[in-house]
C-alpha positions as CSV (number, residue, x, y, z in Angstrom):
1,M,-32.3,-13.0,46.4
2,G,-32.7,-10.0,44.1
3,C,-30.0,-7.7,46.0
4,L,-27.7,-10.6,45.6
5,R,-28.4,-11.1,41.9
6,A,-27.8,-7.2,41.2
7,L,-24.5,-7.5,43.1
8,F,-23.6,-10.2,40.6
9,V,-25.3,-8.7,37.5
10,R,-22.4,-5.8,39.0
11,V,-19.4,-7.6,39.4
12,G,-20.3,-9.2,36.1
13,C,-20.2,-5.7,34.3
14,L,-17.1,-4.7,35.7
15,V,-15.3,-8.1,34.8
16,L,-16.8,-7.5,31.6
17,L,-15.5,-4.1,31.4
18,V,-12.0,-4.7,32.6
19,A,-12.1,-7.1,30.0
20,A,-12.4,-5.3,27.1
21,I,-9.9,-2.3,28.8
22,V,-7.3,-5.7,28.6
23,L,-8.0,-6.2,25.2
24,G,-8.0,-2.8,24.0
25,I,-4.4,-2.0,25.6
26,V,-3.2,-5.6,23.7
27,Y,-4.4,-5.4,20.5
28,R,-4.4,-1.5,20.1
29,R,-2.6,-1.5,17.4
30,A,-4.4,-4.5,15.1
31,I,-7.5,-2.5,16.2
32,L,-6.3,1.2,15.1
33,D,-5.0,-0.6,11.9
34,Y,-8.6,-2.4,11.2
35,I,-10.6,1.6,11.8
36,D,-7.8,3.0,9.5
37,A,-8.4,0.6,7.0
38,W,-12.5,0.7,6.9
39,R,-12.4,4.3,7.4
40,G,-10.1,4.6,3.9
41,H,-8.6,7.8,2.9
42,P,-10.5,10.7,1.1
43,N,-7.6,11.5,-0.6
44,E,-6.7,8.7,-2.6
45,V,-6.8,8.9,-6.1
46,Y,-5.4,5.9,-7.9
47,A,-3.3,6.4,-11.6
48,S,-2.6,3.8,-13.8
49,P,0.7,3.6,-15.5
50,A,2.0,6.7,-17.4
51,A,1.4,5.8,-21.3
52,G,4.8,6.3,-22.3
53,G,5.7,3.5,-19.7
54,V,9.6,3.9,-18.1
55,A,11.2,6.3,-20.3
56,R,9.9,9.3,-18.7
57,P,10.7,8.3,-15.1
58,S,13.9,6.3,-16.3
59,T,15.6,9.5,-18.2
60,A,14.4,11.2,-14.8
61,L,16.3,9.2,-12.4
62,G,19.0,8.5,-14.4
63,R,19.9,12.0,-14.3
64,L,20.7,11.7,-10.9
65,E,23.5,9.9,-11.5
66,Q,25.5,12.2,-13.8
67,R,27.7,14.4,-12.7
68,G,26.6,18.2,-12.1
69,G,23.3,16.6,-12.6
70,P,20.0,17.8,-10.4
71,A,19.9,17.5,-6.5
72,Y,16.2,15.5,-6.7
73,E,13.7,14.8,-9.3
74,D,10.4,14.4,-8.6
75,L,7.6,11.8,-10.5
76,T,4.1,11.7,-10.4
77,A,1.7,8.9,-9.5
78,A,1.4,7.5,-12.7
79,D,5.0,7.2,-13.4
80,L,5.6,5.1,-10.1
81,A,3.0,2.5,-11.4
82,A,4.6,2.5,-14.9
83,L,8.1,1.4,-12.6
84,V,6.5,-1.2,-10.6
85,E,4.6,-2.6,-13.5
86,S,8.1,-2.7,-15.5
87,A,10.0,-4.3,-12.3
88,L,7.1,-6.8,-12.2
89,S,6.6,-7.6,-15.8
90,R,10.5,-9.1,-15.3
91,E,9.2,-12.2,-13.2
92,H,8.0,-15.1,-14.8
93,T,4.5,-15.4,-13.3
94,R,2.8,-11.4,-12.6
95,V,2.1,-11.6,-8.7
96,L,0.5,-8.5,-9.1
97,D,-1.6,-7.9,-12.3
98,S,-3.4,-4.7,-13.8
99,V,-1.3,-2.2,-11.4
100,Q,-2.4,1.5,-10.0
101,V,-0.8,3.8,-7.7
102,A,-1.8,6.3,-5.1
103,L,0.2,9.1,-3.3
104,L,-0.7,10.0,0.4
105,E,1.1,12.2,3.1
106,N,4.7,10.2,3.3
107,E,2.9,6.6,2.5
108,V,2.3,5.2,-1.2
109,R,-0.9,2.6,-2.3
110,V,-0.3,0.0,-4.7
111,R,-3.0,-1.9,-6.0
112,G,-4.3,-4.6,-8.6
113,S,-5.4,-8.0,-9.3
114,L,-3.3,-10.4,-6.6
115,D,-2.6,-14.0,-7.4
116,L,-3.7,-16.2,-4.0
117,T,-2.7,-19.4,-5.7
118,G,-0.2,-20.2,-3.3
119,V,-1.6,-18.3,-0.1
120,P,-3.0,-20.7,2.1
121,R,-6.5,-20.6,3.1
122,N,-5.7,-20.2,6.8
123,L,-4.2,-16.9,6.2
124,L,-7.1,-15.2,4.6
125,G,-9.3,-15.6,8.0
126,P,-12.9,-15.5,7.2
127,L,-13.0,-14.7,3.6
128,A,-10.9,-17.8,2.5
129,S,-13.6,-19.7,1.0
130,A,-15.1,-16.6,-0.6
131,L,-11.9,-15.7,-2.3
132,R,-11.0,-16.9,-5.7
133,S,-7.1,-17.4,-7.2
134,R,-7.1,-13.8,-8.2
135,E,-8.8,-11.0,-6.2
136,P,-8.4,-7.4,-6.1
137,A,-6.1,-6.2,-3.8
138,A,-4.4,-2.9,-2.3
139,I,-0.8,-2.9,-0.3
140,G,0.6,0.1,1.2
141,G,2.8,2.1,3.6
142,P,6.2,4.3,3.4
143,L,8.9,4.4,1.0
144,S,12.8,4.5,1.9
145,V,15.9,3.9,0.7
146,D,17.9,1.4,2.3
147,S,21.8,1.7,2.9
148,T,23.0,0.6,-0.6
149,G,20.6,3.2,-2.3
150,H,17.8,0.8,-2.9
151,L,14.2,1.6,-2.9
152,Q,11.5,-0.5,-0.8
153,L,8.4,-0.3,0.3
154,T,7.7,-1.1,3.8
155,V,4.3,-2.5,3.7
156,T,1.5,-1.6,6.9
157,Y,-1.6,-1.7,5.5
158,L,-3.1,-4.6,2.9
159,T,-6.7,-5.3,2.1
160,L,-8.1,-7.9,0.1
161,H,-11.8,-7.1,-1.8
162,D,-11.6,-3.7,0.7
163,F,-11.6,-5.9,3.5
164,P,-8.3,-5.0,5.9
165,F,-5.9,-7.4,7.6
166,P,-4.1,-7.2,10.6
167,R,-0.3,-5.9,10.1
168,G,1.3,-9.1,12.0
169,T,-0.3,-11.3,8.8
170,I,1.2,-9.4,6.4
171,P,4.4,-10.8,6.2
172,R,3.1,-14.0,6.0
173,I,0.4,-13.3,3.2
174,L,3.2,-11.4,1.0
175,G,5.8,-14.2,1.5
176,A,3.0,-17.3,0.7
177,A,2.2,-14.6,-2.6
178,H,5.3,-14.5,-3.9
179,V,5.6,-11.5,-4.1
180,P,9.0,-10.6,-5.3
181,G,11.7,-9.7,-3.2
182,A,9.4,-9.7,-0.4
183,R,11.4,-9.3,3.0
184,G,8.9,-10.2,5.6
185,A,6.8,-6.8,5.1
186,T,9.4,-4.7,3.3
187,V,9.0,-5.1,-1.0
188,P,11.9,-3.7,-3.0
189,I,11.3,-1.5,-5.7
190,P,14.2,-1.9,-8.3
191,L,15.6,1.1,-9.7
192,A,18.9,1.8,-12.1
193,A,19.4,4.9,-10.0
194,R,21.0,4.5,-6.8
195,L,19.4,7.0,-4.3
196,G,20.2,9.2,-1.4
197,D,16.4,9.5,-0.2
198,V,13.0,9.5,-1.1
199,R,9.7,11.7,0.1
200,V,6.2,11.2,-0.5
201,S,3.6,13.7,-0.6
202,P,-0.2,13.8,-2.5
203,S,1.1,15.0,-5.4
204,Y,4.5,13.8,-6.1
205,V,7.5,11.9,-5.3
206,R,10.7,12.9,-4.8
207,F,14.0,11.3,-5.6
208,Y,17.3,12.7,-4.0
209,R,20.6,11.5,-5.3
210,S,23.0,9.9,-3.5
211,A,26.2,11.2,-2.4
212,Q,27.9,8.5,-3.6
213,R,28.5,8.3,-6.9
C-alpha cells in the first residue's frame, strides 16, 4: 500500500508540473507583464508640466513645419507633460488630473489621478471593492507617429495604486474610462505640428519633421 501511495504522489506531482508548464506557456505574456510592473523601473523619474506651459514645446514643434526649419526638436519630460495636460484640458471632464511624465528607453510613462466612475467593477479585479471614483494611475508604452503624421501612445502598461493589470484588459479599461480618443490600446496625443517620426530616450523626446510639409 505504501508503494502504491508513493506512486500516486509521484504521478500527481508530475501532473501538476506539466500543468504548471502549460499554464506558463499559455500565459507567458501576462506573467511577464506582472513581473515587469511589480519590479518597476529604477530610473523612472516623473516631471510635472513645465512652468511655462505649452509655450516652449509648441514653438519648438512649430519650427518643424517652417521652410528651412530644423530636422528635429528635442523636448523634455516636463514639456511633454505640458502638452498632454493641455490636450486633456480641452475635454469637458478631466479623465486624468495632476499629470506627470517619465521618459524611459523607447517608452513614456504618464501618471495622474484617473476618473474610474464609468469603469465597471468587474474590470478592476480584486481591487474593485477598495477603489474610489478617482485613483492614482499610471499608463505607459511606446510613442509612434501614424501615417497622417499624428502622435500616438500605445499603452502596454497600466497600474492603479501600483497594482498592475494584464495587457489584455487595458483596451477595455481605457474605453470604459473614456480616455479621449482611445482606440483599443492606442491613445492619440494631439499636437499642432505634423510629424515624420519620434524617438524616446531617458533624457528627451526627439520629434522629427515630416517629409511632407
